[in-house]
C-alpha positions, 0 to 999 in steps of 0.5 A, a space after each residue: 492490473 488489479 481493481 484496487 489499483 485502478 480505483 486509486 489511479 482514477 481517484 488520485 488527486 493528481 493527474 499523473 502518477 508518482 515515480 520512485 527510483 530503486 532504493 528511494 523511500 516512499 514513507 517510514 515507519 512511525 511517520 504520520 500517513 495521509 495517503 495510501 498507494 497502488 503500484 502501477 508498475 514495479 516492486 516495493 519492500 516493506 520493512 519493519 525494524 530494519 528487516 524486509 518483511 514483505 515485497 509487494 508488486 504491481 496491482 498491490 495497494 499499501 499504506 491504507 492502514 494510516 488512513 483507517 488507524 486513529 493515530 494515522 501512523 506508518 506500521 512499516 517503511 516502504 522502499 522502491 525495490 525497483 523503479 516504480 510508477 505509483 498512484 496515491 490516494 488521500 484520505 478524503 478521496 479513499 473515503 469517497 471511493 469506499 463509499 461510492 465504489 463498494 467493490 473497492 472496499 472489498 478489493 482493498 480488504 482482499 489485498 489486506 487479507 492476502 497479505 495478512 495470510 502470507 504473514 501468517 504462513 511466514 510466522 507459522 514457518 518460523 515457529 516450527 
């Protein structure tokens, strides 16, 4: 399991992770988000305008954008592709983790950067 997920799991408010069954919605595009998530086990589809744009898996974090955007809105819908075990982290604990565990901040940025790179490659492929 990658470091950001471990940190999310350590700092989550609830002592037990969340469980989602395949097909269950975790959050919807446009809604206000107050937590980010880390996948302990399973796969999650991220959907924009009804299309799957990415499938993320064990070790990935997602939903952090809503914690840092001024509107706190979700840019995508997240649906469990498989049965999932997921840790969650609210904004207060997210900021605490960022301030007190700098490697968490770097790991979240790395995860976000990796996803942005994959998206750029996808866009470049479709523009050919």
